[in-house]
C-alpha positions, 0 to 999 in steps of 0.5 A, a space after each residue: 121552686 117558687 115562680 117569679 110571678 108567685 113571689 111578686 104576688 106574695 111580696 105585694 100581698 105581704 107589703 099591703 097587709 103590713 101597711 094596713 095593719 100598721 096604719 090601723 093598729 097604730 090609730 089613736 081612735 082605735 087604741 083609745 077605745 072610743 068606739 070599743 067601749 060602746 056596743 062592741 064591749 062584751 061580745 068577746 066576753 061571750 066568746 070567752 065563756 063559750 071557750 071556758 064553759 061551752 055556753 053563751 050564758 054570762 051568769 058568772 060575770 053578773 056580779 062584777 063584770 056586768 054592771 047597771 050601766 051596761 043593762 042595755 047590752 044584756 038580758 035576763 031570760 029564765 034567770 040567766 044572763 045573756 048578751 042582747 047582741 047576736 052571737 055570730 061575731 062572738 063565735 067568729 072570734 073564738 080562734 083569736 080569743 083562744 090564742 089570747 088565752 094561751 098568752 095569758 089574756 082572759 077577756 073577763 079583764 076589760 083591758 084585755 078585751 079592749 086590746 083584743 078588739 083592736 087586734 080583731 079590728 085591724 086583722 079584719 081589715 087585713 083579711 079583707 085586703 088579702 081576699 080582695 087582692 088575691 081575688 082580683 089579681 089574675 083578672 086585673 093584674 098586680 098593680 090595679 088589684 093592689 091599688 083597688 084593694 088598698 083603696 077598699 080598706 083604707 079610704 071607705 067607711 070600712 076603714 073608719 068602722 071595721 078598723 075602729 073596733 070589733 063590731 058585729 059587722 066586721 065578720 059580715 063584711 068578710 062573709 059577704 066578700 067570701 060569698 061573692 068570691 065563691 060564686 065567681 069561683 064556683 064554690 060548692 053551694 053547701 059552702 056558700 049557703 053556710 057562709 050566707 047563714 052565718 052572716 045572718 047569725 052575725 047580723 040579721 040584716 044580712 038576710 036582705 043580702 042572702 035573699 038577693 044573692 040566692 036570686 042571683 044563684 037561681 038564675 046563674 048557678 041553678 045546681 049550686 042554688 039548691 045546695 045553698 038553700 039546703 045549707 041555709 035551711 039546715 042552719 036555720 033549723 039548728 039556730 031555732 033549736 039553739 034559740 028555743 033552748 037558750 031564749 025560749 023563743 024561735 029567734 032571739 029578741 035582736 032578730 025580731 022583725 018588730 025592731 025594723 020599724 017602718 020606712 022613713 023617707 027623711 031618714 033615707 035621705 039623711 043616710 044618703 047625703 047628711 054631713 055626719 051619716 050620709 053614705 055618699 059623704 063618707 064614701 064619695 067614690 059611690 057617686 062615681 059608681 052610681 054615674 057609671 051604672 047606666 053604661 053597664 046595665 045592658 051587659 050586666 042587667 041582672 047583677 046590677 039590678 040586684 046590687 042596686 036593689 040591695 043598696 036601696 033596700 038596706 037604706 030603707 031597712 036602716 031608715 026604720 030603725 029607732 036608732 038609725 044613726 048607729 049611736 056613738 059611731 063614725 059615719 054610716 056605721 049601719 050601712 058598712 055591710 053594704 060596702 062589698 056590694 059597692 065594691 062589686 058594683 064598681 068592678 062590674 061597671 068598670 068593665 063596661 066603661 070602654 073609652 071613658 076609663 081614663 076619666 073615671 080612673 082619674 076621678 076615682 083616684 081623687 075621690 079615693 084620696 078624699 075618702 082616705 082623708 075622711 075615713 083614715 085620717 079623720 075617722 081613725 087618727 083624729 079623736 075629735 071626730 069620735 068626741 063629736 058624738 058626745 060633745 057638746 050634746 050626746 048624739 042619742 039625745 040630739 040626733 038632729 046634729 047629724 044634719 048640721 053642715 056647720 059641724 060635720 063629724 068628719 071635719 072636727 
């Protein structure tokens, strides 16, 4: 017999999940493939070849699916064609693509790969909602957990990026969330280490999160720390073997430290407050979170110092990228993997607010409404914001348009 409490939880989870899937899968930006046709297109082709051939080589598609216009997405090594992007997100999509194959949908057909991108984008947001809601429910109660979870997936840059296409960051957001939940639930360190390792395989910038997360485990979960490190070392050795076998180098080119470039202060501030890529513009709730940090520092010093360090380091790393604006995208796409840490920081600071909770709650609701307008309404349901990248001038030709307050992307 299912208890009333369990039934209420399942009902709330199902209702929230259906809402997330409905408002994202129906969005014109996602369905129109405005962002799918950029970097995401091709990752599921790798997935398909893993299923069909057990290999990440794409030789069989070199004469018809892969054309000259897509050369930047692919590389030829020892006479074989490979995707330039990390293989992790392609591996993560294997179950979904295998299911699509059963329905007769093969990813070698662009229309089917575009469709699967839409499915995976919405499903990623749905899974994120469930993870956050179920993790918070017992601590914060049903309604607050439901509200926070919906705000996290429908009013932040997660909404407008993860919900628009299947980028390499999609599985990373889930993996970071799982790692945070796992350390709170005291999961086995081998599992946590495996999660951290796979996040790096999906996106090399995840190494920043991984190092700081291990520092936290060293001070708070010493026994599990050693297990996590063991899993990471083992995974890294296997990945090096894989890389040497396929790419004839210790790590794939995409993982090369040379790609990071050097820190640029001007770009750092562009990533912080510019009208078309600033994290605090597209995630206004972040302003409130920053304001609440001082009140919680005494009680949660280690946690908050690590969170703030991570956020600053990630902005510094991205500021050194040649294409720090993320190409054709919406808002701070290259910083979306920081969102789980923003969510964690919000929860940590909330517990220390005491008498100021009503004020912060009211302000947070207003800022979340603004975030919903920016990321859900404009980011997913207004194609004009996607066209901003190419009209009147392509963003890669004139990245200076990012700083133009006369034509911010989110107000197109």
